[in-house]
ZAMARGU-4260 file (C-alpha; in steps of 0.2 Angstrom, whole numbers, plus 5000, padded with zeros to 4 digits):
<rodrens>
0) 4767/4776/4041 | 4784/4782/4034 | 4785/4785/4016 | 4802/4791/4006 | 4799/4799/3989
5) 4813/4801/3982 | 4815/4815/3968 | 4799/4821/3978 | 4799/4838/3971 | 4797/4832/3953
10) 4781/4830/3944 | 4773/4814/3949 | 4784/4818/3966 | 4773/4832/3973 | 4756/4824/3966
15) 4762/4809/3981 | 4768/4818/3993 | 4754/4830/3990 | 4743/4811/3991 | 4754/4810/4009
20) 4752/4823/4018 | 4733/4823/4016 | 4732/4806/4025 | 4742/4813/4040 | 4760/4801/4034
25) 4779/4804/4041 | 4786/4812/4027 | 4803/4813/4021 | 4807/4819/4001 | 4824/4818/3994
30) 4830/4829/3974 | 4845/4838/3969 | 4835/4852/3960 | 4840/4842/3946 | 4821/4845/3936
35) 4815/4859/3929 | 4802/4865/3942 | 4808/4857/3958 | 4811/4870/3968 | 4797/4880/3963
40) 4789/4862/3967 | 4797/4862/3985 | 4788/4879/3988 | 4774/4874/3989 | 4775/4860/3993
45) 4777/4869/4011 | 4760/4875/4009 | 4751/4859/4012 | 4760/4851/4025 | 4775/4845/4039
50) 4790/4837/4029 | 4811/4832/4033 | 4814/4837/4015 | 4835/4830/4014 | 4845/4836/3996
55) 4852/4823/3993 | 4859/4815/3975 | 4851/4797/3973 | 4870/4796/3965 | 4880/4797/3981
60) 4876/4780/3993 | 4883/4785/4010 | 4872/4802/4008 | 4856/4789/4004 | 4858/4776/4012
65) 4859/4790/4028 | 4842/4797/4025 | 4835/4776/4023 | 4846/4771/4040 | 4837/4788/4048
70) 4820/4786/4042 | 4816/4768/4042 | 4804/4772/4027 | 4789/4760/4028 | 4785/4766/4012
75) 4798/4772/3997 | 4792/4779/3978 | 4810/4777/3970 | 4804/4792/3957 | 4821/4802/3957
80) 4828/4801/3936 | 4836/4806/3924 | 4818/4805/3910 | 4822/4810/3895 | 4827/4803/3882
85) 4836/4815/3872 | 4844/4821/3885 | 4852/4806/3887 | 4856/4805/3868 | 4869/4816/3874
90) 4874/4814/3889 | 4874/4792/3890 | 4886/4793/3904 | 4877/4803/3918 | 4859/4796/3912
95) 4870/4779/3919 | 4872/4784/3935 | 4860/4794/3939 | 4846/4780/3934 | 4856/4766/3936
100) 4869/4769/3950 | 4853/4778/3957 | 4841/4764/3958 | 4857/4753/3962 | 4862/4761/3977
105) 4843/4765/3986 | 4839/4747/3983 | 4856/4743/3992 | 4848/4754/4005 | 4833/4748/4007
110) 4839/4728/4008 | 4853/4733/4022 | 4841/4748/4034 | 4822/4746/4027 | 4820/4728/4021
115) 4806/4727/4026 | 4800/4743/4016 | 4788/4745/4002 | 4797/4750/3984 | 4790/4757/3969
120) 4798/4760/3955 | 4795/4772/3942 | 4799/4762/3926 | 4795/4766/3909 | 4788/4761/3893
125) 4804/4761/3882 | 4808/4742/3888 | 4797/4739/3873 | 4807/4747/3862 | 4804/4754/3846
130) 4791/4742/3845 | 4796/4742/3823 | 4791/4724/3820 | 4774/4728/3819 | 4762/4730/3810
135) 4752/4745/3807 | 4738/4754/3801 | 4740/4772/3796 | 4727/4782/3796 | 4721/4801/3794
140) 4723/4805/3811 | 4735/4793/3819 | 4745/4773/3816 | 4738/4759/3825 | 4745/4744/3833
145) 4735/4732/3823 | 4735/4717/3833 | 4736/4724/3848 | 4717/4734/3849 | 4718/4734/3868
150) 4737/4742/3870 | 4750/4732/3875 | 4753/4720/3888 | 4768/4715/3900 | 4771/4701/3892
155) 4779/4710/3878 | 4797/4708/3875 | 4808/4717/3882 | 4820/4729/3870 | 4833/4741/3877
160) 4835/4755/3864 | 4844/4772/3866 | 4853/4774/3884 | 4839/4782/3890 | 4830/4763/3887
165) 4842/4755/3895 | 4848/4762/3909 | 4827/4763/3915 | 4826/4744/3907 | 4843/4739/3919
170) 4836/4745/3934 | 4818/4740/3929 | 4822/4721/3930 | 4835/4724/3948 | 4818/4731/3956
175) 4811/4713/3952 | 4826/4704/3952 | 4829/4710/3971 | 4812/4703/3976 | 4819/4687/3969
180) 4833/4687/3976 | 4834/4698/3993 | 4815/4698/3996 | 4813/4715/3995 | 4794/4722/3993
185) 4797/4729/3976 | 4784/4735/3962 | 4786/4743/3946 | 4777/4751/3936 | 4782/4754/3919
190) 4772/4773/3917 | 4769/4779/3898 | 4763/4797/3897 | 4756/4805/3911 | 4754/4824/3914
195) 4742/4836/3925 | 4745/4851/3939 | 4764/4852/3948 | 4771/4848/3928 | 4782/4859/3921
200) 4784/4853/3907 | 4802/4857/3893 | 4805/4854/3877 | 4810/4834/3879 | 4800/4827/3892
205) 4784/4831/3895 | 4775/4832/3878 | 4756/4835/3885 | 4760/4850/3893 | 4773/4858/3884
210) 4761/4857/3866 | 4748/4863/3878 | 4760/4879/3883 | 4766/4880/3865 | 4746/4881/3859
215) 4745/4896/3871 | 4756/4905/3867 | 4754/4907/3850 | 4734/4910/3856 | 4743/4925/3866
220) 4751/4929/3849 | 4770/4925/3858 | 4775/4912/3846 | 4783/4921/3828 | 4783/4905/3820
225) 4774/4890/3819 | 4782/4876/3836 | 4792/4860/3830 | 4784/4841/3831 | 4796/4827/3827
230) 4786/4816/3814 | 4773/4816/3804 | 4762/4818/3824 | 4751/4801/3820 | 4761/4793/3835
235) 4748/4787/3847 | 4752/4787/3867 | 4739/4782/3883 | 4739/4800/3891 | 4735/4798/3912
240) 4731/4812/3918 | 4739/4817/3940 | 4722/4811/3951 | 4724/4793/3944 | 4741/4789/3943
245) 4741/4796/3965 | 4726/4786/3968 | 4737/4767/3957 | 4751/4769/3969 | 4742/4770/3982
250) 4730/4756/3978 | 4746/4745/3973 | 4751/4749/3992 | 4735/4741/3999 | 4735/4725/3989
255) 4752/4725/3992 | 4758/4704/3994 | 4748/4701/3977 | 4760/4715/3970 | 4775/4714/3976
260) 4792/4710/3963 | 4779/4711/3951 | 4780/4724/3933 | 4763/4732/3927 | 4760/4743/3912
265) 4751/4760/3917 | 4744/4773/3908 | 4724/4778/3900 | 4721/4764/3891 | 4715/4765/3873
270) 4703/4775/3878 | 4710/4789/3884 | 4724/4787/3868 | 4727/4801/3857 | 4742/4805/3843
275) 4747/4820/3840 | 4737/4827/3828 | 4723/4823/3838 | 4729/4834/3854 | 4733/4846/3838
280) 4715/4846/3838 | 4708/4846/3858 | 4717/4862/3859 | 4708/4866/3843 | 4691/4863/3850
285) 4696/4869/3870 | 4706/4886/3864 | 4697/4889/3849 | 4710/4893/3844 | 4720/4888/3828
290) 4738/4878/3831 | 4750/4878/3818 | 4765/4868/3818 | 4782/4859/3807 | 4787/4845/3806
295) 4804/4837/3809 | 4817/4821/3810 | 4807/4806/3818 | 4816/4807/3835 | 4828/4793/3838
300) 4819/4776/3846 | 4803/4783/3844 | 4789/4771/3845 | 4773/4775/3833 | 4763/4766/3848
305) 4763/4764/3861 | 4746/4761/3872 | 4746/4754/3889 | 4738/4737/3894 | 4729/4741/3910
310) 4720/4725/3912 | 4732/4717/3922 | 4731/4730/3933 | 4717/4731/3940 | 4713/4711/3940
315) 4728/4713/3956 | 4724/4731/3962 | 4710/4734/3956 | 4712/4749/3946 | 4709/4761/3932
320) 4709/4775/3927 | 4694/4789/3931 | 4696/4805/3919 | 4695/4804/3902 | 4708/4815/3892
325) 4696/4830/3888 | 4692/4834/3906 | 4712/4831/3910 | 4719/4841/3895 | 4705/4855/3902
330) 4712/4852/3918 | 4731/4856/3912 | 4728/4870/3901 | 4723/4880/3916 | 4739/4873/3928
335) 4747/4881/3913 | 4739/4898/3912 | 4745/4900/3930 | 4762/4895/3929 | 4769/4901/3911
340) 4773/4918/3907 | 4765/4928/3893 | 4750/4915/3890
</rodrens>
């Protein structure tokens, strides 16, 4: 099969690209090195197998369409995008151009030149907004959404907040509508938090890896001050380790007819949920070192709780996570150690 991955040098892209190469697929990667670590990932990917790389910005319809026209992919993973809410607040126009413009360019290129392709879009839980109207219980270590003990399913109402939420949400809806209006084989995954190898985390994106790096630097005596968190640390997310998310994409591909035109909440589920405070407690245990932090005001449009309800994915294409939180965090520590100077 012929695969096209936009944003293929990012964290998720490089993990999916590795799987394609292992399956002996014909692979084309599009990336413009927008994200931290993407050049390093390209260098690493070249050691994993042979593929066609195009340095293309998805904001250029002509350049992107040329790639689709020349490669005629059977499968497209559209992962290219602006992925940080904080960045969208600083520069909403660029956020719109990349996420909405780039996403629509991809859809149009596929519609015109590869309408038979399966097209997967990496969306976000931010399409559901702040969820401030729900009932919450505050415990010593976390918030609980008391009416959603197994997490949020796809029937939760959409409520785009922040430029990032709007741009990802608009593209999410475009992908679903292109299945309805034009018969494209599109699938939308609304991701919760994903983490793992090849993720070069930063302050505003990739929070699990970021806090692992801060804990390691503290243990090594490289941080003079406590690191900061937004809010009180009781906000909760479910986390999903890289091999599980790769398995998700390929499991859905195997049952494409059942998945086409649908959106799925994808994450670790309630069994793999944790708050910042719970993550810090786990890091203290695994690293045998105290974690020091200080609180700052809550981030704009931050959710107190988001845990993906993943029953639909299990029912429709037989997928569920297999790697539990402790194992994933332990492996993430080892990855960050390899890439973090001074740790």
